[in-house]
N, C-alpha and C positions, 0 to 999 in steps of 0.2 A: 806823894802828898796830895790830898784831896780836900776840897772845901766846897761848901754849898750854902745857899741861903733859902730860907723858907718864909713865905709871906701868907698872911691870912687875907683872903678876898671873899667877903660874904661868909658863907658857911663852908667854903672850899679852902683847903690847905694846898697851896700851889708851890711846887718846887721851882725855884728860880735858878739863875745861872750857877753852873758848877765848873770848877777848874781842876784839872789834874796835871801835876808836874811829871815830866818824863824822867824817871829815875834810871832808865836804861841808856841815856844819851851818852855819846862819845864826844871827845874833844875835837878830833880831827874831822874836817869836812871830807866830802866825797869828790874826788877830782875827776870831773868830766869836761874839763876845759876845752879840749879839742872838739868834742861832740857838740858842746854848747856853742862854740864859735861857728861851726858849720851850720847849725840851725839858724843862728842870727844872720850869718852871711846870706843864707837862702832867702830869708824874709826881707832883708834890707834891699836886695836886688830884685825883688818881685815887683811886677807892675802894679801900681796903685798903692803900694805899702806906705803907711804913715804911722809913726808912733802915736799912741794914745796919750791924752794929757796927764800930767802930774801937777796937781794944784794944792796949794796950802789952804787948809780949812781955818779961816781967820777968826770965826765967831764963837769958838768953843770956851773961851775963858769965862764967859758969863754963866756957864754950866759947871764951873769949878774945875775945869781941865787946864792945868798949867803947862803941860808939855806941848811941843810943836808937832802938829799933825798934818801929814800930807796924804792925799787921796790919789790913787791911780784909777782913772775912769775908763773902764773897758767897754762901755756902751758906744764908744766912738770907734771901735775896732772895725776895720775894713771887712766887708762881706757879710758878717753875721752879728755884729754888735756885741761880740763876746770873745774872750781869749781863746775859745774853742777853735776858732779858725786857724790859730797858730799851730796847734797840735795836729789837727786834721790835715792841713796843707803840707806840713813837713813829713808826716808819716806816709801820706799817700804819694808824695813826690818820691820818697825813697823806694816805695814799691814799684812805681813806674820807671824809675831810674834803673833798678835792678833788672826789670824785664827788657828794657831798651838795650842794656849792655849785653844781656844774654843773646839777643838777636843780632846786634851790630858789632859787638866788641868795642864799642865806644861809649864815652860818657855824654849824655845829652847836655846841651846848653839851655838851661831853663829860662835864662834871662834875656834871650833874644826875642824881640817882638814876634808874637805869633808862634813861638816855638812849641808851646804846650800842645797845640793842635797837631803839629808835625810829629811830636812824640807819639800821640795817639794813633796817627797813621801807621807808625812802625809797630807799636805794641798790639794794635787792634783794640776793640772796645773791652774795657775791664769793668766787671760788675762789683762794685763796693757795697758791702752790707754792714750796717751798724745798728746797735741798740742805743737808745737815748732816752733822756727825760725831756728832750727838746733841743737844746742848743748845740750839743755835739752832733746830733743828727743833721741839724741845719748846716753846720760847718762841713760835714762830709758831703752833703748834697750840693752845697755851693761849690766846693772845689771840684767835685766830679763834673758838674755842669760847666765850669770854667775850662776844664781840660778835655772835654769831649768824651766823657765816660758816663756810666750808668750807676745810680745809687738806689738801694732799697733800705728804708729806715723803719725800724721797729720801735714802737713807743706805746706807753700805757694808754688805754682807751680814754681815760679821764684827763688826758693832757689838754691844756687850753686849746681851743679851736684856732686861735691866732697862730700858735706855734705849728700846728698841723698845716695851716695855709702857707706859712712861711717856708716850710720844708718842700711842700708841693710846688711853690713858686720857682724852685730850682730844678724842676722837672724830675723830681725823685718819686719813686713809688713809696707810699706810706702804708704800713701794716700795723693796725692797732690790736693790742693784746689786752684781754680782760685780766689784768693783774698788775704787779709791780714792775719797776725797772728791772729787777733781777730776773723776772720771768721773761721779759723782753730779750735780755741777754741770752737766756737759754734757747729761746725760739730762733733767734738770729744764728746762733752757733749750729743748731740742728739744720737749718736751711743751707748754711755753708757746706756742711757735710753731705747733704742730700742733693743739692742743686748746684753747688760750686759758688765761686766768687771769692773776693778778698775780704777778710773779716777785720774791720777797723773799729770795733767797739773799744772803748777806752778802759776796759778791765779784762783781765786774762780769762780765757776759757779753755786753755790747754794747748792751743795751736797758734796763738797770736801775740805771744810775749814780745817779740821784736817790734811789732807794730805799736804795742802799748808803750814800750820804752821810747820809741821815736815820737809818739804823741806827747809824752812828758818832756822830752828834749825840745820839742817845738814850743812848749809853754815857757821855756827859759828865756825866750826872746823878750817877754814882758819885763823881766827883771834886769836884763841887759839894757833895755830902754831906760829904766829908772836910773841905773848907774851912769848912763850917758847924758841924761837930762839934767843932772844935778851933782854937785860935789858935796852934798850933805852926807854926813855919816849917820845912817839910821841905826838906832839902838834896838828897835823891835818892829817886826812886820806881822800884821794880822791878816790871815789868809782864810777864805771860806773853803770848806771841804765837802765834796760829794764822795768820789772814790779816792780822793787824796792826791791826784796828779798835779794840781797846781801847787799845793804845799810842798810836794817833793821837788818840783821845779825850783821853788824858792830856795830850798836847801842846797840843791845842786849848784844853783847860780851864785848864792850869796855867802855860804858858810866859809868858803876859801878866800873870798875877796874882802869880806868885812869882818874883821876880828871882833869877836864877842857879840855879834848880832844874834838876837833871839827871834825865833819863829814860833808864833802861836796860831794854832789851827782852831777854827770855829765851826761847829756843827749844830744842827737842830737836835733836841732831845729825842725826837722820833726817828732819827737816822744817825746814830752816834757810834758807828763801828770803830772809827779811829780812836775816839775817847776810850771806849771799852778795851781796845787793843793796847793802847798805851798803858792803861791801868793794869791789864793782865799780862803784858809782855809777849803776846802772840795775837795773830789775827782773830778777832771775835766779831761775828755779825751782830748787828743791832737786834734787839727784840722789840723795837718800836714799830709802829704801823707805817712808817714812811709817808706820813700825811701832813707834814709841816706846811705852813704858808710859804716857807722857803723852798718852793717846789723844785728848783734846780739842784737842790742838795739832798733830795729824797732817794738816797742809795743805801742798800742794805749791808754792803760789805766793802771794805777798803781794798784797793788793788794790791796784788802781791808785790809788784815792782815798786809802787809807791811806798808800801810798808817797809820794804827792804832799805829804803832811804830814811823814812820818817822814824822808824824805831831807834835809829842812831842819831838823828839830827833835829827832830822837832823838839822844842823846849817844853811845850805844854799844850793842852787842849782845853777849849772852853765849849760847853754845850749850853744852848740857850732855848728858851721857850718861845712860843708864838706871841705871848704877851710882850716879851722883851723886844722882839723884832718889830712889832707894831710901834712901840714907843720910839725906837731908833729911827725907823723909816719916817715917822711923822716929824721928828726933830730935824732930820736931814732935809726934808722937803720944806719945812718952815724956814730954815736958815740958808739953804742952797738951791736945790732943785729936786724934782720928783725922781725917785729910783724905786725899783721893785723891792719886794721883801728879800728875794734871793740876793740881789746886789748889795743890800745893806747888812748882810749877815755878819761880815767881819767887823763892820762899824759897831753893830750892836754888841758883839763880844768885847770890843775895846771899851765901849761906854760902861758896860757892867763891871769890867775889871777896874776901871777908873774909880768906881764907887768904893772900891776897897783900898784906894790910895796905893796902887801897885807901881805907879810910875813917878819918877822924879820930874820936877818941873823942867829941868834942862834936857830931858830926853827928847829925841826925834823919833816919831812913830810914823810908819807907813801902813796905810789901810788899803786893801785891794777891794774895789767895788766892781763886781762882775756877776753876770748871770752864770 
């Protein structure tokens, strides 16, 4: 089921928000409870870990929004100000644990003070490589720096200079590519094959599926935090989508624990692979230019592992325009605080769906704000 809005602006006919319902969805959730628990335990016991805030958005009734809305604010996440640190840290810790065990025959104790550096003494320096649009690369660089290892990060040449500086601040090598995120993924994989290293890009390239799965499992900590922070029964969760890992984590974390909960994914028009895939029933790359103002979501194709979850578990997808993200970001700044366009993507999708009166006043809605 597909719906769209068209609006006249001057002499231009601009396509507004579109929603597609997932007709391939299954009733039963995907049980990864043991793996989810291990990821959450790892993060909870990590030095410096703090859950990010879950706050009620009180001022939306004057905009005609009757349901109760909560925001999960990921800019307060330790290390990188993004949920990406959860995925990178967990996946990279699993790689290092495996190498440590191969050498010593023992499991390392990650949570003893200073232990990560001792683990590095045993494993020797590991070279992590990752492609990124900015925040995943910063997370990989951050965790490599924390644990005494090396990182090389591949990103599009037109990435904001502040993001490049941030990655370099974690002592990582930055390689800029004249092209899209997907071309960075290709170059990173080629260098792994030619020069070696551990590939921790958050989309599959043929040899890193286990790492991608662990990145997504790391993200489930965010949703466990939500469940622990409140006894609210959420009816719908709005999640931004780049390659789909966070939305997959939402499904893995929530579908078995919260009966009837709906997960709605939000993408830009110019990077709408998940929307097209849900519509077509198979992975379909975007044909957009990946040039949205929501720069953290400018990815050309959904992850295979994320798709294996989302094709059965996501309830629907929204794709939005840059015009709509500007409006949502301005509203949020006026009522609450300043957030980036990327961080406001799920909020924008929610607002546009509200215009169609999709939600009952008694519903509880969770919106994820993150880069």
